[in-house]
Each structure stands twice: as C-alpha cells, then as structure tokens.
Backbone as ProteinMPNN parsed JSONL, in Angstrom:
{"seq_chain_A": "XXXXXXXXXXXXXXXXXXXXXXXXXXXXXXXXXXXXXXXXXXXXXXXXXXXXXXXXXXXXXXXXXXXXXXXXXXXXXXXXXXXXXXXXXXXXXXXXXXXXXXXXXXXXXXXXXXXXXXXXXXXX", "coords_chain_A": {"N_chain_A": [[-36.065, 4.129, 31.635], [-34.627, 3.489, 34.644], [-32.151, 1.028, 36.085], [-33.144, -0.122, 38.591], [-35.883, 0.483, 38.159], [-36.629, -0.832, 35.961], [-36.146, -3.525, 36.787], [-37.891, -3.736, 38.973], [-40.275, -3.177, 37.551], [-40.522, -5.523, 35.814], [-40.813, -7.395, 37.778], [-43.271, -6.723, 38.89], [-45.11, -6.835, 36.539], [-45.698, -9.462, 36.488], [-48.08, -9.994, 37.753], [-51.565, -9.398, 37.178], [-52.488, -6.886, 37.948], [-50.128, -5.456, 37.791], [-49.408, -5.529, 35.171], [-51.525, -3.998, 34.051], [-51.162, -1.533, 35.324], [-48.63, -0.552, 34.595], [-48.752, -1.098, 31.859], [-47.231, -2.822, 30.341], [-45.789, -5.971, 29.569], [-43.813, -8.987, 30.337], [-41.338, -10.633, 28.416], [-39.606, -13.506, 27.537], [-36.624, -14.903, 26.576], [-34.793, -15.798, 23.578], [-36.291, -16.338, 21.091], [-38.889, -15.315, 21.342], [-38.329, -12.486, 21.791], [-37.089, -11.975, 19.431], [-39.122, -12.289, 17.534], [-40.977, -10.456, 18.367], [-39.439, -8.223, 17.936], [-39.242, -8.273, 15.064], [-41.835, -7.656, 14.537], [-42.216, -5.11, 15.35], [-42.672, -4.439, 18.048], [-42.797, -2.18, 20.825], [-40.5, -1.241, 23.411], [-39.904, -1.176, 26.915], [-37.708, -1.7, 28.31], [-34.918, -4.012, 28.817], [-33.396, -6.834, 30.073], [-30.434, -8.527, 30.608], [-28.238, -11.442, 30.927], [-25.14, -11.214, 32.666], [-22.961, -12.547, 31.408], [-24.096, -12.68, 28.71], [-24.191, -10.037, 28.223], [-21.461, -9.325, 28.183], [-19.993, -11.219, 26.652], [-21.438, -11.73, 24.022], [-23.005, -14.192, 21.697], [-23.239, -14.412, 18.112], [-26.09, -14.393, 17.697], [-27.17, -13.319, 19.984], [-25.794, -10.859, 20.015], [-26.905, -9.583, 17.652], [-29.586, -9.339, 18.646], [-29.205, -7.644, 20.816], [-28.154, -5.422, 19.405], [-30.278, -4.713, 17.776], [-32.296, -3.968, 19.686], [-30.958, -1.976, 20.952], [-30.806, -0.083, 18.858], [-33.315, 0.776, 18.883], [-33.599, 2.401, 20.885], [-33.955, 1.102, 23.288], [-33.464, 0.601, 26.844], [-30.839, -1.336, 28.088], [-29.965, -3.483, 30.433], [-27.768, -5.222, 32.7], [-27.521, -8.228, 34.615], [-26.299, -10.327, 37.246], [-25.293, -13.621, 36.407], [-26.316, -15.502, 38.092], [-28.481, -14.227, 39.265], [-29.961, -13.916, 37.054], [-30.644, -16.595, 36.293], [-32.284, -17.153, 38.534], [-34.505, -15.451, 37.979], [-35.417, -16.439, 35.62], [-36.076, -18.803, 36.303], [-34.529, -21.119, 35.783], [-35.245, -21.865, 33.263], [-34.531, -22.549, 29.761], [-34.645, -20.813, 27.52], [-33.091, -18.63, 26.821], [-30.949, -16.067, 28.124], [-32.422, -13.518, 28.502], [-34.711, -10.948, 29.317], [-37.366, -9.081, 28.315], [-39.159, -6.133, 28.463], [-42.053, -5.438, 27.404], [-44.229, -3.284, 25.601], [-47.661, -3.308, 26.297], [-49.693, -5.068, 23.995], [-52.112, -4.08, 21.516], [-55.319, -5.565, 20.699], [-55.481, -6.216, 17.978], [-52.857, -5.957, 17.159], [-51.762, -8.011, 18.569], [-52.811, -10.283, 17.336], [-51.456, -10.142, 14.839], [-48.805, -10.599, 15.741], [-49.071, -13.257, 16.588], [-49.507, -14.543, 14.252], [-47.845, -15.922, 12.628], [-47.735, -19.133, 12.1], [-45.912, -21.04, 11.194], [-43.81, -20.88, 12.737], [-43.605, -22.053, 15.554], [-43.925, -21.226, 18.936], [-43.496, -20.865, 22.577], [-45.996, -19.284, 24.107], [-47.712, -17.468, 26.448], [-50.696, -15.937, 26.858], [-52.389, -13.553, 28.451], [-55.402, -12.143, 28.727], [-57.689, -9.539, 29.759]], "CA_chain_A": [[-36.216, 3.648, 32.887], [-33.257, 3.102, 35.396], [-32.088, -0.339, 36.368], [-34.073, -0.609, 39.535], [-37.204, 0.651, 37.802], [-36.846, -2.013, 35.038], [-36.152, -4.815, 37.644], [-39.069, -3.706, 39.766], [-41.437, -3.333, 36.698], [-40.554, -6.841, 35.353], [-41.43, -8.179, 38.943], [-44.742, -6.317, 39.043], [-46.006, -7.329, 35.505], [-46.056, -10.903, 36.705], [-49.556, -9.967, 38.145], [-52.529, -8.68, 36.283], [-52.61, -5.435, 38.306], [-48.919, -4.792, 37.484], [-49.573, -5.238, 33.735], [-52.435, -2.882, 33.851], [-50.576, -0.259, 35.883], [-47.464, -0.33, 33.82], [-49.04, -1.259, 30.385], [-46.202, -3.566, 29.75], [-45.62, -7.347, 30.089], [-42.47, -9.51, 30.252], [-41.098, -11.603, 27.357], [-38.355, -14.245, 28.059], [-35.999, -15.777, 25.649], [-34.362, -15.303, 22.239], [-37.324, -16.52, 20.09], [-40.033, -14.35, 21.573], [-37.772, -11.288, 21.621], [-36.819, -11.716, 17.937], [-40.392, -12.272, 16.793], [-41.422, -9.11, 18.821], [-38.557, -7.148, 17.225], [-39.577, -8.453, 13.653], [-43.234, -7.056, 14.346], [-42.266, -3.699, 15.866], [-43.216, -4.179, 19.455], [-42.086, -1.257, 21.566], [-39.826, -1.803, 24.54], [-39.658, -0.346, 28.151], [-36.31, -2.047, 28.738], [-34.504, -5.358, 28.682], [-32.383, -7.389, 31.172], [-29.592, -9.63, 30.062], [-27.21, -11.894, 31.92], [-23.716, -10.568, 32.654], [-22.203, -13.245, 30.401], [-24.618, -12.254, 27.419], [-23.744, -8.593, 27.931], [-19.897, -9.282, 28.051], [-19.575, -12.1, 25.565], [-22.596, -12.258, 23.176], [-22.621, -14.776, 20.449], [-23.806, -13.674, 16.983], [-27.46, -14.247, 17.831], [-27.325, -12.374, 21.129], [-25.256, -9.449, 19.546], [-27.949, -9.071, 16.835], [-30.708, -8.936, 19.423], [-28.761, -6.37, 21.502], [-28.034, -4.313, 18.5], [-31.767, -4.265, 17.329], [-32.848, -3.406, 20.877], [-30.176, -0.7, 21.222], [-31.146, 0.8, 17.9], [-34.844, 1.246, 19.19], [-33.502, 3.122, 22.092], [-34.302, 0.31, 24.551], [-32.457, 0.517, 27.896], [-30.506, -2.741, 28.305], [-29.136, -3.582, 31.713], [-27.22, -6.675, 32.886], [-27.497, -8.653, 35.981], [-25.453, -11.502, 37.267], [-25.822, -14.861, 35.716], [-27.055, -16.354, 39.077], [-29.76, -13.685, 39.431], [-30.876, -14.196, 35.854], [-31.186, -17.901, 36.383], [-33.431, -17.167, 39.413], [-35.505, -14.719, 37.418], [-36.084, -17.188, 34.493], [-36.49, -20.096, 37.022], [-33.83, -22.207, 35.274], [-35.635, -22.298, 31.842], [-33.4, -22.264, 28.818], [-35.118, -19.988, 26.383], [-32.113, -17.535, 26.603], [-30.73, -15.288, 29.284], [-32.902, -12.259, 28.284], [-35.958, -10.634, 29.578], [-37.872, -7.905, 27.71], [-40.272, -5.56, 29.004], [-42.638, -5.077, 26.062], [-45.525, -2.659, 25.74], [-48.919, -4.141, 26.086], [-50.313, -5.023, 22.629], [-53.543, -4.049, 21.302], [-55.749, -6.959, 20.306], [-55.121, -6.385, 16.545], [-51.438, -6.2, 16.986], [-51.527, -9.354, 18.98], [-53.103, -11.146, 16.141], [-50.227, -10.154, 13.829], [-47.723, -11.24, 16.427], [-49.312, -14.735, 16.622], [-49.922, -14.99, 12.992], [-46.826, -16.883, 12.057], [-47.859, -20.448, 12.572], [-44.993, -21.988, 10.845], [-42.659, -20.969, 13.644], [-44.379, -22.211, 16.888], [-43.162, -20.735, 20.188], [-44.313, -20.835, 23.759], [-46.583, -17.983, 24.509], [-48.825, -17.465, 27.36], [-51.338, -14.623, 26.688], [-53.533, -13.385, 29.461], [-56.244, -10.903, 28.258], [-58.669, -9.426, 30.73]], "C_chain_A": [[-34.646, 3.365, 33.447], [-33.356, 1.609, 35.715], [-33.076, -0.901, 37.394], [-35.462, -0.511, 39.171], [-37.509, -0.587, 36.826], [-37.034, -3.301, 35.765], [-37.597, -4.87, 38.375], [-40.239, -3.93, 38.758], [-41.641, -4.776, 36.19], [-41.146, -7.851, 36.586], [-42.954, -7.986, 39.053], [-45.638, -6.798, 37.894], [-46.184, -8.762, 35.52], [-47.587, -10.987, 37.181], [-50.344, -9.05, 37.31], [-52.464, -7.135, 36.627], [-51.3, -4.715, 37.881], [-48.949, -4.511, 35.989], [-50.453, -4.115, 33.365], [-51.783, -1.584, 34.236], [-49.525, 0.167, 34.934], [-47.65, -0.344, 32.283], [-47.858, -1.815, 29.619], [-46.339, -4.966, 30.244], [-44.089, -7.879, 29.753], [-42.433, -10.599, 29.162], [-39.784, -12.232, 27.745], [-37.858, -15.007, 26.784], [-35.861, -15.336, 24.229], [-35.654, -15.347, 21.223], [-38.42, -15.465, 20.204], [-39.511, -12.907, 21.427], [-37.535, -10.95, 20.15], [-38.155, -11.659, 17.184], [-41.009, -10.989, 17.108], [-40.665, -8.163, 18.038], [-39.091, -7.172, 15.772], [-41.088, -7.672, 13.533], [-43.338, -5.711, 15.008], [-42.848, -3.423, 17.112], [-42.254, -3.128, 20.12], [-41.636, -1.794, 23.025], [-39.679, -0.768, 25.74], [-38.406, -0.617, 28.671], [-36.05, -3.563, 28.531], [-33.35, -5.75, 29.675], [-31.706, -8.457, 30.569], [-28.695, -10.196, 31.174], [-25.841, -11.21, 31.644], [-22.923, -11.22, 31.445], [-22.801, -12.817, 28.965], [-24.151, -10.878, 27.111], [-22.123, -8.489, 27.595], [-19.409, -10.068, 26.847], [-20.674, -12.732, 24.721], [-22.115, -13.043, 22.094], [-23.407, -14.006, 19.356], [-25.348, -13.297, 17.116], [-27.855, -13.185, 18.838], [-26.877, -10.935, 20.723], [-26.31, -8.843, 18.677], [-29.179, -8.531, 17.528], [-30.363, -7.631, 20.232], [-28.635, -5.293, 20.655], [-29.423, -3.719, 17.974], [-32.367, -3.496, 18.567], [-32.347, -2.003, 21.207], [-30.68, 0.357, 20.182], [-32.631, 1.413, 18.029], [-34.734, 2.097, 20.397], [-33.894, 2.37, 23.45], [-33.197, 0.238, 25.515], [-32.179, -0.86, 28.205], [-29.604, -2.689, 29.557], [-28.746, -5.106, 31.863], [-27.296, -6.802, 34.379], [-26.652, -9.87, 36.087], [-26.168, -12.688, 36.733], [-26.834, -15.613, 36.799], [-28.506, -15.554, 39.384], [-30.616, -13.779, 38.177], [-31.392, -15.6, 35.908], [-32.291, -18.02, 37.452], [-34.673, -16.509, 38.858], [-36.268, -15.548, 36.341], [-36.297, -18.636, 34.999], [-35.74, -21.169, 36.226], [-34.278, -22.537, 33.856], [-34.483, -21.849, 30.941], [-33.722, -21.763, 27.538], [-34.113, -18.918, 25.976], [-32.184, -16.613, 27.685], [-31.16, -13.76, 29.013], [-34.359, -12.048, 28.688], [-36.308, -9.332, 28.945], [-39.127, -7.336, 28.365], [-41.032, -4.755, 27.944], [-44.006, -4.194, 26.425], [-46.654, -3.478, 25.494], [-49.37, -3.941, 24.445], [-51.78, -4.82, 22.381], [-54.017, -5.334, 20.562], [-55.389, -7.209, 18.747], [-53.563, -6.646, 16.401], [-51.006, -7.542, 17.442], [-51.694, -10.421, 18.065], [-51.926, -11.279, 15.143], [-49.02, -10.802, 14.551], [-47.856, -12.746, 16.4], [-49.522, -15.341, 15.221], [-49.059, -16.085, 12.365], [-46.862, -18.286, 12.603], [-46.784, -21.436, 12.236], [-43.756, -21.956, 11.719], [-43.345, -20.91, 15.093], [-43.306, -21.882, 17.917], [-44.131, -20.95, 21.3], [-44.778, -19.441, 24.099], [-47.832, -18.034, 25.334], [-49.455, -16.053, 27.263], [-52.446, -14.606, 27.606], [-54.188, -12.091, 29.06], [-57.411, -10.808, 29.272], [-59.588, -8.276, 30.154]], "O_chain_A": [[-33.691, 3.079, 32.725], [-34.423, 0.998, 35.643], [-33.733, -1.921, 37.186], [-36.275, -1.26, 39.714], [-38.546, -1.24, 36.937], [-37.927, -4.089, 35.453], [-38.317, -5.868, 38.359], [-41.112, -4.755, 39.029], [-42.781, -5.238, 36.125], [-41.799, -8.872, 36.37], [-43.745, -8.905, 39.266], [-46.793, -7.144, 38.143], [-46.803, -9.291, 34.597], [-48.235, -12.013, 36.976], [-49.85, -8.046, 36.798], [-52.399, -6.268, 35.755], [-51.327, -3.509, 37.634], [-48.577, -3.421, 35.553], [-50.152, -3.352, 32.448], [-51.871, -0.612, 33.485], [-49.597, 1.312, 34.488], [-46.889, 0.258, 31.526], [-47.518, -1.413, 28.507], [-46.967, -5.166, 31.284], [-43.317, -7.261, 29.019], [-43.376, -11.376, 29.012], [-38.908, -11.531, 28.249], [-38.629, -15.643, 26.066], [-36.696, -14.592, 23.713], [-35.942, -14.324, 20.602], [-38.795, -14.822, 19.223], [-40.294, -12.102, 20.921], [-37.746, -9.825, 19.697], [-38.216, -10.937, 16.189], [-41.57, -10.385, 16.193], [-41.29, -7.274, 17.461], [-39.385, -6.086, 15.272], [-41.415, -7.143, 12.471], [-44.443, -5.211, 15.214], [-43.453, -2.374, 17.334], [-41.037, -3.22, 19.962], [-42.285, -2.614, 23.673], [-39.353, 0.395, 25.504], [-37.942, 0.177, 29.488], [-36.95, -4.282, 28.097], [-32.474, -4.945, 29.989], [-32.369, -9.324, 30.001], [-28.431, -9.552, 32.189], [-25.521, -10.738, 30.553], [-22.327, -10.529, 30.619], [-21.984, -12.609, 28.068], [-23.775, -10.541, 25.988], [-21.661, -7.644, 26.828], [-18.52, -9.628, 26.118], [-20.865, -13.947, 24.66], [-21.048, -12.784, 21.539], [-24.143, -13.068, 19.66], [-25.819, -12.215, 16.766], [-28.7, -12.32, 18.609], [-27.529, -9.949, 21.067], [-26.64, -7.676, 18.888], [-29.754, -7.508, 17.156], [-31.149, -6.685, 20.291], [-28.979, -4.189, 21.078], [-29.641, -2.521, 17.79], [-32.909, -2.407, 18.373], [-33.046, -1.078, 21.619], [-30.944, 1.507, 20.534], [-33.025, 2.376, 17.371], [-35.772, 2.504, 20.919], [-34.106, 2.962, 24.509], [-32.083, -0.13, 25.144], [-33.099, -1.595, 28.563], [-28.637, -1.932, 29.648], [-29.304, -6.025, 31.263], [-27.19, -5.894, 35.203], [-26.298, -10.429, 35.05], [-27.391, -12.765, 36.62], [-27.881, -16.179, 36.484], [-29.517, -16.182, 39.7], [-31.844, -13.727, 38.242], [-32.561, -15.793, 35.575], [-33.159, -18.884, 37.323], [-35.786, -16.918, 39.192], [-37.478, -15.428, 36.15], [-36.643, -19.541, 34.239], [-36.392, -22.188, 35.996], [-33.707, -23.458, 33.271], [-33.655, -20.992, 31.249], [-33.17, -22.196, 26.526], [-34.247, -18.341, 24.898], [-33.266, -16.323, 28.194], [-30.368, -12.851, 29.26], [-35.183, -12.921, 28.414], [-35.469, -8.439, 29.064], [-40.031, -8.073, 28.757], [-40.721, -3.604, 27.639], [-44.706, -4.434, 27.408], [-46.657, -4.293, 24.571], [-49.37, -2.871, 23.836], [-52.6, -5.422, 23.075], [-53.245, -6.047, 19.92], [-55.045, -8.324, 18.357], [-53.114, -7.466, 15.599], [-50.095, -8.167, 16.899], [-50.895, -11.353, 17.968], [-51.519, -12.359, 14.715], [-48.276, -11.532, 13.895], [-46.864, -13.45, 16.21], [-49.695, -16.552, 15.085], [-49.523, -17.004, 11.69], [-46.082, -18.609, 13.499], [-46.688, -22.507, 12.835], [-42.823, -22.747, 11.58], [-43.581, -19.85, 15.672], [-42.112, -22.166, 17.824], [-45.327, -21.172, 21.115], [-43.975, -18.542, 24.346], [-48.86, -18.582, 24.938], [-48.779, -15.07, 27.567], [-53.331, -15.462, 27.603], [-53.544, -11.042, 29.065], [-58.039, -11.812, 29.609], [-60.582, -7.909, 30.779]]}, "name": "protein", "num_of_chains": 1, "seq": "XXXXXXXXXXXXXXXXXXXXXXXXXXXXXXXXXXXXXXXXXXXXXXXXXXXXXXXXXXXXXXXXXXXXXXXXXXXXXXXXXXXXXXXXXXXXXXXXXXXXXXXXXXXXXXXXXXXXXXXXXXXX"}
C-alpha cells in the first residue's frame, strides 16, 4: 500500500464498515504491536512518528526491524499528526494496520493473561 492508502485505510477501519471492507483493523502502541508480532499477525502497513523513524530507541528499532522483515510498508508522519491520530494517548507513536484475525487466532492472541494490555475487540 502507498502512504495515502495506508492513512486512508487507518481512518476507515475505525468504523465497522471499514473493517469489513478492508479486512484489517488498527493497533496502537508498542505493547500491542509487539504481541501481534510474536503471534504472527500479518500487516497491511504501519505508521510511525517522524521522531520514531529518525531516532528510534532500541525497542522501537526492534519493532521497525521485525515489521520490515515481514515486508510491512512503514511510513512516517509528523509528530503533530501522530499525536492527533493517537489522540494524545501514550502507548507509543506507532499505528499498525493488522489483518483481521479469525476467532481461533484471536483467542491465541489474547491467551497470555500474565501480560495484561488494553485491547478493544469488536466482533460482529
């Protein structure tokens, strides 16, 4: 996907119709992206802040390397635009566009109860 397609898709998957149409959903922050990478989630793209792209810390670099190794298109946007998109939350300046999980895969993703995280799942 191209930059504009990824940004548009991230916007559209905020609605049920968009998730159904694109067969993707968005993930925000380090912890969710890391957990999804551990469990083999497939990616349609990722968006990071300009600062994360240019000056990643070791955790951010590891995430970028793993996404890149999977062939995930990674684009950067200004820090200001990222703050708008994540509405000021502090989970990390990264948004992932993940393929929709089948119910069995979703259960595996949520299985690790020792590492709690914030996850909103909407199933229709």
